C-alpha positions as CSV (number, residue, x, y, z in Angstrom):
1,M,0.0,0.0,0.0
2,L,2.9,2.3,0.7
3,E,6.5,2.0,-0.5
4,L,9.4,4.4,0.2
5,K,12.5,3.7,-2.0
6,G,15.7,5.4,-0.8
7,I,14.1,8.8,0.0
8,Y,16.6,11.5,0.9
9,K,15.9,15.0,2.2
10,A,18.4,17.6,3.4
11,F,17.5,21.1,4.6
12,N,19.8,24.1,3.9
13,P,22.0,21.9,1.6
14,G,25.5,23.1,0.9
15,T,25.6,25.5,3.9
16,V,27.1,25.2,7.4
17,N,23.5,24.6,8.6
18,E,22.9,21.6,6.4
19,K,20.8,19.0,8.1
20,V,20.1,15.6,6.6
21,A,16.6,14.8,7.7
22,L,16.0,11.6,5.8
23,N,19.0,9.5,4.8
24,E,17.9,7.1,2.0
25,V,15.0,5.7,3.9
26,S,13.3,2.6,2.4
27,L,10.1,1.1,3.9
28,K,7.3,-1.0,2.7
29,L,3.8,-1.2,4.3
30,N,1.3,-3.8,3.3
31,E,-2.5,-3.1,3.3
32,G,-3.8,-3.0,6.9
33,D,-0.4,-2.4,8.5
34,F,-0.5,0.0,11.5
35,V,3.0,1.2,12.1
36,T,4.1,3.2,15.1
37,I,7.2,5.4,14.8
38,I,9.4,6.4,17.6
39,G,12.8,8.2,17.9
40,G,14.6,11.2,19.4
41,N,14.2,14.8,18.4
42,G,15.4,15.4,14.8
43,A,15.3,11.6,14.0
44,G,13.2,12.3,10.9
45,K,9.8,11.0,12.1
46,S,7.6,13.9,11.1
47,T,9.8,14.7,8.1
48,M,9.0,11.3,6.8
49,L,5.2,11.9,7.2
50,N,5.6,15.3,5.6
51,A,7.5,13.8,2.6
52,I,4.7,11.2,2.2
53,A,2.0,13.9,2.3
54,G,4.0,16.1,-0.1
55,A,4.6,19.0,2.3
56,W,8.3,18.5,1.5
57,K,9.7,17.4,-1.8
58,V,12.4,14.8,-1.4
59,D,15.8,15.4,-3.0
60,F,15.8,11.9,-4.5
61,G,14.1,8.5,-4.0
62,S,10.5,7.6,-4.7
63,I,7.2,7.4,-2.9
64,I,4.6,4.9,-4.1
65,I,1.0,4.7,-2.8
66,D,-1.0,1.7,-3.9
67,G,1.1,1.3,-7.0
68,V,1.0,5.1,-8.0
69,D,4.3,7.0,-8.0
70,V,3.4,10.2,-6.2
71,T,7.0,11.5,-5.7
72,K,6.5,14.5,-7.9
73,M,2.8,14.9,-7.3
74,P,1.9,18.2,-5.4
75,E,0.4,18.0,-1.9
76,H,-3.2,18.9,-2.9
77,K,-3.3,16.1,-5.5
78,R,-2.0,13.5,-3.0
79,A,-4.8,14.5,-0.6
80,K,-7.2,11.9,-2.3
81,Y,-4.9,9.1,-1.2
82,L,-4.2,10.3,2.3
83,G,-5.8,11.1,5.6
84,R,-3.9,13.1,8.2
85,V,-4.3,14.2,11.8
86,F,-1.8,16.7,13.3
87,Q,-0.4,17.3,16.8
88,D,-2.3,20.5,17.2
89,P,-6.1,20.0,17.7
90,M,-6.6,23.4,16.0
91,M,-5.4,22.0,12.7
92,G,-7.4,19.8,10.4
93,T,-10.7,21.6,11.0
94,A,-12.3,25.0,10.3
95,P,-13.2,26.4,13.7
96,E,-15.8,28.9,12.4
97,M,-17.7,26.3,10.6
98,E,-20.3,23.8,12.0
99,I,-19.4,20.2,12.7
100,Q,-21.6,19.0,9.8
101,E,-20.0,21.6,7.5
102,N,-16.5,20.4,8.4
103,M,-17.6,16.8,7.7
104,A,-19.1,17.8,4.4
105,L,-15.8,19.3,3.3
106,A,-14.0,16.1,4.3
107,I,-16.4,13.7,2.5
108,R,-16.2,15.8,-0.7
109,R,-12.5,16.2,-0.7
110,G,-10.9,15.3,-4.0
111,K,-14.3,15.0,-5.7
112,P,-15.8,17.3,-8.4
113,R,-17.9,20.1,-6.9
114,G,-20.8,22.0,-8.3
115,L,-22.0,25.4,-7.3
116,G,-24.4,24.0,-4.7
117,W,-23.2,23.9,-1.1
118,G,-26.2,22.6,0.9
119,I,-25.8,19.5,2.9
120,T,-28.2,16.8,1.9
121,K,-30.5,14.9,4.2
122,K,-28.7,11.7,3.3
123,E,-25.3,13.3,4.2
124,K,-26.7,14.5,7.6
125,E,-27.9,11.0,8.4
126,F,-24.5,9.6,7.5
127,F,-22.7,12.2,9.6
128,K,-24.9,11.5,12.6
129,K,-24.2,7.8,12.3
130,E,-20.5,8.4,12.1
131,L,-20.4,10.8,15.0
132,T,-22.3,8.3,17.2
133,K,-19.3,6.0,16.9
134,L,-17.2,8.5,18.8
135,D,-19.4,8.2,21.9
136,L,-18.9,11.9,22.7
137,G,-22.4,13.2,22.2
138,L,-21.4,15.2,19.0
139,E,-24.2,13.6,17.0
140,S,-26.6,16.0,18.8
141,R,-24.4,19.0,18.2
142,M,-23.9,18.9,14.5
143,T,-24.7,22.6,14.0
144,S,-22.2,23.7,16.7
145,K,-19.1,25.5,15.7
146,V,-16.0,23.3,15.8
147,G,-14.2,26.1,17.6
148,L,-16.4,25.5,20.7
149,L,-15.2,21.9,21.1
150,S,-12.5,20.7,23.5
151,G,-9.1,19.6,22.2
152,G,-10.0,15.9,22.6
153,Q,-13.4,16.3,20.9
154,R,-11.7,18.1,18.0
155,Q,-9.0,15.5,17.6
156,A,-11.6,12.8,17.6
157,L,-13.6,14.7,14.9
158,T,-10.5,15.3,12.9
159,L,-9.7,11.5,13.1
160,L,-13.2,10.7,11.9
161,M,-13.0,13.2,9.1
162,A,-9.5,11.9,8.0
163,S,-10.8,8.3,7.7
164,M,-14.3,8.8,6.3
165,Q,-13.2,8.4,2.7
166,K,-11.1,5.3,3.7
167,P,-7.7,6.8,2.6
168,K,-5.0,4.6,1.2
169,V,-2.7,5.7,4.1
170,L,-3.7,7.4,7.4
171,L,-0.9,9.6,8.9
172,L,-1.1,10.3,12.6
173,D,1.6,12.9,13.6
174,E,1.8,12.8,17.4
175,H,-2.0,13.4,17.3
176,T,-2.4,12.8,21.1
177,A,0.7,14.8,22.3
178,A,-1.3,18.0,23.1
179,L,-4.0,16.1,25.1
180,D,-4.2,15.2,28.7
181,P,-3.5,11.5,29.5
182,K,-7.2,10.4,29.8
183,T,-8.3,12.2,26.6
184,A,-5.2,10.9,24.8
185,A,-6.1,7.3,25.8
186,K,-9.6,7.8,24.4
187,V,-8.4,9.2,21.1
188,L,-5.9,6.3,20.8
189,E,-8.7,3.8,21.5
190,L,-10.8,5.5,18.7
191,S,-7.7,5.4,16.4
192,D,-7.4,1.6,16.9
193,Q,-11.1,1.2,16.3
194,I,-11.3,3.2,13.2
195,I,-8.1,1.7,11.7
196,S,-9.3,-1.9,12.5
197,E,-12.9,-1.5,11.3
198,N,-11.8,0.1,8.0
199,N,-8.7,-2.1,7.5
200,L,-6.7,1.1,7.0
201,T,-3.0,1.3,6.5
202,A,-1.7,3.7,9.1
203,M,1.5,5.4,10.4
204,M,1.6,6.9,13.9
205,V,4.4,9.1,15.1
206,T,4.5,9.1,18.9
207,H,6.9,10.2,21.7
208,N,5.4,7.6,24.1
209,M,7.1,4.3,24.0
210,N,4.3,2.5,25.8
211,D,1.9,3.7,23.1
212,A,4.3,2.7,20.4
213,I,4.5,-0.9,21.8
214,K,0.8,-1.2,22.7
215,H,-0.7,0.1,19.4
216,G,-0.3,-1.2,15.9
217,N,1.2,-4.4,14.5
218,R,4.6,-3.0,13.7
219,L,7.1,-0.6,15.3
220,I,10.0,1.3,13.7
221,M,12.6,3.4,15.5
222,M,14.4,6.2,13.7
223,H,17.7,8.0,14.4
224,E,19.5,10.6,12.4
225,G,17.2,10.2,9.4
226,K,17.5,6.4,9.2
227,I,15.3,3.4,10.3
228,I,17.5,1.6,12.9
229,F,15.0,-0.9,14.3
230,D,11.9,-2.5,12.7
231,V,9.9,-5.1,14.6
232,S,6.4,-6.6,14.2
233,G,4.1,-9.3,15.4
234,E,4.6,-11.2,18.6
235,E,8.1,-9.8,19.0
236,K,6.7,-6.3,19.1
237,K,3.8,-7.3,21.5
238,N,6.3,-8.7,24.0
239,L,8.7,-5.7,23.9
240,T,9.4,-3.8,27.1
241,I,10.5,-0.1,27.2
242,D,13.9,-1.2,28.6
243,E,14.4,-3.6,25.7
244,L,13.4,-0.9,23.3
245,L,16.0,1.5,24.8
246,Q,18.6,-1.3,24.7
247,K,17.8,-1.8,21.0
248,F,18.3,1.9,20.4
249,T,21.7,1.9,22.0
250,Q,22.8,-1.2,20.2
251,S,21.7,0.1,16.8
252,S,22.8,3.8,17.2
253,G,25.8,3.5,19.5
254,E,24.2,6.2,21.6
255,E,22.0,6.6,24.7
256,F,18.4,7.5,24.0
257,A,18.4,11.2,24.9
258,N,14.8,12.4,24.4
259,D,13.7,13.4,27.9
260,R,10.1,14.0,26.8
261,A,9.8,10.5,25.4
262,L,11.4,9.0,28.5
263,L,9.2,10.9,30.9
264,A,6.0,10.0,29.0
265,S,6.9,6.4,28.8
266,R,7.5,5.8,32.5
Protein backbone atom coordinates (compact mmCIF):
# COMPACT_ATOMS: atom_id res chain seq x y z
CA MET A 1 0.00 0.00 0.00
CA LEU A 2 2.95 2.32 0.67
CA GLU A 3 6.55 2.01 -0.45
CA LEU A 4 9.42 4.40 0.17
CA LYS A 5 12.47 3.75 -1.97
CA GLY A 6 15.67 5.40 -0.77
CA ILE A 7 14.11 8.78 0.03
CA TYR A 8 16.59 11.49 0.93
CA LYS A 9 15.88 14.99 2.22
CA ALA A 10 18.37 17.62 3.39
CA PHE A 11 17.52 21.11 4.64
CA ASN A 12 19.84 24.06 3.87
CA PRO A 13 22.01 21.89 1.59
CA GLY A 14 25.52 23.12 0.89
CA THR A 15 25.57 25.47 3.90
CA VAL A 16 27.05 25.22 7.40
CA ASN A 17 23.47 24.63 8.60
CA GLU A 18 22.90 21.60 6.36
CA LYS A 19 20.75 18.99 8.09
CA VAL A 20 20.10 15.58 6.59
CA ALA A 21 16.57 14.79 7.75
CA LEU A 22 16.00 11.59 5.78
CA ASN A 23 18.99 9.50 4.77
CA GLU A 24 17.92 7.09 2.01
CA VAL A 25 14.96 5.69 3.92
CA SER A 26 13.32 2.59 2.44
CA LEU A 27 10.13 1.14 3.87
CA LYS A 28 7.26 -1.03 2.65
CA LEU A 29 3.80 -1.18 4.25
CA ASN A 30 1.26 -3.82 3.33
CA GLU A 31 -2.47 -3.13 3.31
CA GLY A 32 -3.78 -3.03 6.88
CA ASP A 33 -0.38 -2.42 8.49
CA PHE A 34 -0.50 -0.04 11.46
CA VAL A 35 3.04 1.17 12.10
CA THR A 36 4.09 3.18 15.14
CA ILE A 37 7.20 5.36 14.76
CA ILE A 38 9.44 6.44 17.62
CA GLY A 39 12.79 8.22 17.88
CA GLY A 40 14.59 11.19 19.40
CA ASN A 41 14.24 14.84 18.40
CA GLY A 42 15.35 15.37 14.81
CA ALA A 43 15.27 11.64 14.03
CA GLY A 44 13.22 12.26 10.89
CA LYS A 45 9.83 10.96 12.07
CA SER A 46 7.64 13.93 11.15
CA THR A 47 9.78 14.75 8.11
CA MET A 48 8.99 11.28 6.75
CA LEU A 49 5.25 11.88 7.18
CA ASN A 50 5.60 15.32 5.57
CA ALA A 51 7.47 13.76 2.65
CA ILE A 52 4.70 11.18 2.16
CA ALA A 53 2.04 13.91 2.34
CA GLY A 54 3.95 16.11 -0.14
CA ALA A 55 4.61 18.96 2.29
CA TRP A 56 8.32 18.52 1.53
CA LYS A 57 9.71 17.44 -1.82
CA VAL A 58 12.36 14.76 -1.41
CA ASP A 59 15.77 15.37 -3.00
CA PHE A 60 15.79 11.88 -4.45
CA GLY A 61 14.14 8.51 -4.01
CA SER A 62 10.52 7.62 -4.71
CA ILE A 63 7.19 7.39 -2.87
CA ILE A 64 4.61 4.92 -4.14
CA ILE A 65 1.04 4.73 -2.78
CA ASP A 66 -1.02 1.72 -3.88
CA GLY A 67 1.05 1.34 -7.03
CA VAL A 68 0.97 5.06 -7.95
CA ASP A 69 4.26 6.97 -7.96
CA VAL A 70 3.39 10.23 -6.15
CA THR A 71 6.98 11.49 -5.71
CA LYS A 72 6.48 14.53 -7.94
CA MET A 73 2.78 14.95 -7.25
CA PRO A 74 1.88 18.20 -5.40
CA GLU A 75 0.42 18.02 -1.92
CA HIS A 76 -3.16 18.90 -2.93
CA LYS A 77 -3.26 16.08 -5.49
CA ARG A 78 -1.99 13.53 -2.97
CA ALA A 79 -4.83 14.46 -0.62
CA LYS A 80 -7.18 11.95 -2.27
CA TYR A 81 -4.85 9.11 -1.21
CA LEU A 82 -4.18 10.28 2.33
CA GLY A 83 -5.83 11.11 5.63
CA ARG A 84 -3.89 13.09 8.22
CA VAL A 85 -4.25 14.16 11.83
CA PHE A 86 -1.79 16.69 13.25
CA GLN A 87 -0.43 17.25 16.75
CA ASP A 88 -2.30 20.55 17.16
CA PRO A 89 -6.06 20.01 17.67
CA MET A 90 -6.58 23.42 16.02
CA MET A 91 -5.38 22.04 12.67
CA GLY A 92 -7.41 19.82 10.40
CA THR A 93 -10.75 21.58 11.00
CA ALA A 94 -12.29 24.97 10.25
CA PRO A 95 -13.23 26.43 13.69
CA GLU A 96 -15.80 28.94 12.42
CA MET A 97 -17.75 26.26 10.56
CA GLU A 98 -20.25 23.82 11.99
CA ILE A 99 -19.38 20.19 12.73
CA GLN A 100 -21.57 19.02 9.83
CA GLU A 101 -20.01 21.59 7.47
CA ASN A 102 -16.51 20.36 8.35
CA MET A 103 -17.62 16.79 7.71
CA ALA A 104 -19.15 17.80 4.37
CA LEU A 105 -15.81 19.30 3.31
CA ALA A 106 -14.04 16.09 4.32
CA ILE A 107 -16.43 13.75 2.48
CA ARG A 108 -16.23 15.85 -0.70
CA ARG A 109 -12.45 16.23 -0.70
CA GLY A 110 -10.92 15.29 -4.03
CA LYS A 111 -14.34 15.02 -5.72
CA PRO A 112 -15.80 17.31 -8.40
CA ARG A 113 -17.88 20.10 -6.87
CA GLY A 114 -20.81 22.01 -8.31
CA LEU A 115 -22.04 25.43 -7.28
CA GLY A 116 -24.43 24.05 -4.67
CA TRP A 117 -23.23 23.92 -1.06
CA GLY A 118 -26.24 22.62 0.86
CA ILE A 119 -25.75 19.49 2.95
CA THR A 120 -28.22 16.83 1.88
CA LYS A 121 -30.52 14.93 4.23
CA LYS A 122 -28.70 11.71 3.32
CA GLU A 123 -25.35 13.30 4.25
CA LYS A 124 -26.70 14.53 7.58
CA GLU A 125 -27.92 11.03 8.43
CA PHE A 126 -24.52 9.61 7.51
CA PHE A 127 -22.67 12.23 9.61
CA LYS A 128 -24.90 11.53 12.62
CA LYS A 129 -24.23 7.79 12.33
CA GLU A 130 -20.47 8.39 12.09
CA LEU A 131 -20.41 10.81 15.04
CA THR A 132 -22.30 8.32 17.21
CA LYS A 133 -19.28 5.98 16.89
CA LEU A 134 -17.17 8.52 18.81
CA ASP A 135 -19.42 8.25 21.87
CA LEU A 136 -18.86 11.94 22.67
CA GLY A 137 -22.39 13.23 22.16
CA LEU A 138 -21.40 15.19 19.04
CA GLU A 139 -24.20 13.63 17.00
CA SER A 140 -26.62 15.96 18.83
CA ARG A 141 -24.40 19.01 18.23
CA MET A 142 -23.93 18.88 14.47
CA THR A 143 -24.73 22.59 14.05
CA SER A 144 -22.24 23.66 16.75
CA LYS A 145 -19.13 25.53 15.65
CA VAL A 146 -16.04 23.32 15.81
CA GLY A 147 -14.17 26.10 17.64
CA LEU A 148 -16.39 25.48 20.67
CA LEU A 149 -15.21 21.86 21.06
CA SER A 150 -12.54 20.71 23.50
CA GLY A 151 -9.13 19.61 22.19
CA GLY A 152 -10.02 15.94 22.60
CA GLN A 153 -13.39 16.30 20.87
CA ARG A 154 -11.71 18.14 18.04
CA GLN A 155 -9.00 15.51 17.57
CA ALA A 156 -11.63 12.77 17.59
CA LEU A 157 -13.62 14.67 14.95
CA THR A 158 -10.47 15.25 12.85
CA LEU A 159 -9.65 11.54 13.08
CA LEU A 160 -13.16 10.66 11.91
CA MET A 161 -12.97 13.17 9.05
CA ALA A 162 -9.53 11.92 7.98
CA SER A 163 -10.81 8.35 7.71
CA MET A 164 -14.32 8.84 6.26
CA GLN A 165 -13.16 8.35 2.67
CA LYS A 166 -11.06 5.33 3.66
CA PRO A 167 -7.70 6.77 2.61
CA LYS A 168 -4.95 4.56 1.21
CA VAL A 169 -2.73 5.69 4.10
CA LEU A 170 -3.68 7.42 7.37
CA LEU A 171 -0.93 9.60 8.86
CA LEU A 172 -1.10 10.35 12.59
CA ASP A 173 1.57 12.87 13.57
CA GLU A 174 1.79 12.84 17.40
CA HIS A 175 -1.98 13.36 17.33
CA THR A 176 -2.38 12.85 21.10
CA ALA A 177 0.67 14.82 22.29
CA ALA A 178 -1.31 17.99 23.14
CA LEU A 179 -4.01 16.12 25.08
CA ASP A 180 -4.23 15.17 28.75
CA PRO A 181 -3.53 11.46 29.46
CA LYS A 182 -7.19 10.42 29.84
CA THR A 183 -8.26 12.18 26.63
CA ALA A 184 -5.19 10.89 24.78
CA ALA A 185 -6.09 7.32 25.77
CA LYS A 186 -9.63 7.83 24.45
CA VAL A 187 -8.37 9.21 21.11
CA LEU A 188 -5.90 6.31 20.79
CA GLU A 189 -8.70 3.85 21.47
CA LEU A 190 -10.76 5.50 18.72
CA SER A 191 -7.73 5.37 16.40
CA ASP A 192 -7.40 1.62 16.94
CA GLN A 193 -11.12 1.15 16.35
CA ILE A 194 -11.29 3.22 13.16
CA ILE A 195 -8.12 1.68 11.68
CA SER A 196 -9.28 -1.86 12.49
CA GLU A 197 -12.89 -1.47 11.31
CA ASN A 198 -11.84 0.08 7.98
CA ASN A 199 -8.71 -2.08 7.53
CA LEU A 200 -6.71 1.13 7.02
CA THR A 201 -2.97 1.29 6.48
CA ALA A 202 -1.66 3.73 9.08
CA MET A 203 1.51 5.36 10.40
CA MET A 204 1.57 6.93 13.85
CA VAL A 205 4.42 9.08 15.13
CA THR A 206 4.53 9.10 18.93
CA HIS A 207 6.94 10.15 21.68
CA ASN A 208 5.38 7.64 24.08
CA MET A 209 7.14 4.26 24.02
CA ASN A 210 4.27 2.54 25.84
CA ASP A 211 1.87 3.69 23.13
CA ALA A 212 4.32 2.67 20.40
CA ILE A 213 4.46 -0.87 21.83
CA LYS A 214 0.77 -1.16 22.69
CA HIS A 215 -0.72 0.07 19.41
CA GLY A 216 -0.31 -1.22 15.88
CA ASN A 217 1.20 -4.42 14.50
CA ARG A 218 4.64 -3.00 13.71
CA LEU A 219 7.10 -0.55 15.30
CA ILE A 220 9.99 1.29 13.72
CA MET A 221 12.59 3.41 15.49
CA MET A 222 14.41 6.24 13.70
CA HIS A 223 17.72 7.95 14.40
CA GLU A 224 19.49 10.64 12.35
CA GLY A 225 17.21 10.17 9.37
CA LYS A 226 17.46 6.38 9.23
CA ILE A 227 15.33 3.45 10.34
CA ILE A 228 17.50 1.61 12.86
CA PHE A 229 15.00 -0.88 14.26
CA ASP A 230 11.93 -2.53 12.71
CA VAL A 231 9.88 -5.08 14.65
CA SER A 232 6.44 -6.63 14.20
CA GLY A 233 4.06 -9.34 15.35
CA GLU A 234 4.60 -11.23 18.61
CA GLU A 235 8.10 -9.82 19.03
CA LYS A 236 6.66 -6.30 19.09
CA LYS A 237 3.84 -7.26 21.48
CA ASN A 238 6.31 -8.71 23.96
CA LEU A 239 8.71 -5.74 23.89
CA THR A 240 9.41 -3.76 27.06
CA ILE A 241 10.54 -0.15 27.23
CA ASP A 242 13.92 -1.22 28.62
CA GLU A 243 14.40 -3.61 25.69
CA LEU A 244 13.43 -0.85 23.28
CA LEU A 245 16.01 1.50 24.84
CA GLN A 246 18.60 -1.27 24.68
CA LYS A 247 17.85 -1.83 20.98
CA PHE A 248 18.29 1.89 20.37
CA THR A 249 21.70 1.89 22.05
CA GLN A 250 22.80 -1.23 20.17
CA SER A 251 21.70 0.14 16.78
CA SER A 252 22.81 3.76 17.16
CA GLY A 253 25.78 3.46 19.50
CA GLU A 254 24.23 6.22 21.63
CA GLU A 255 22.02 6.56 24.69
CA PHE A 256 18.41 7.53 23.98
CA ALA A 257 18.37 11.21 24.95
CA ASN A 258 14.78 12.38 24.43
CA ASP A 259 13.68 13.41 27.94
CA ARG A 260 10.12 14.04 26.80
CA ALA A 261 9.80 10.50 25.44
CA LEU A 262 11.44 8.96 28.49
CA LEU A 263 9.19 10.86 30.91
CA ALA A 264 6.05 10.04 28.95
CA SER A 265 6.91 6.36 28.81
CA ARG A 266 7.45 5.77 32.53
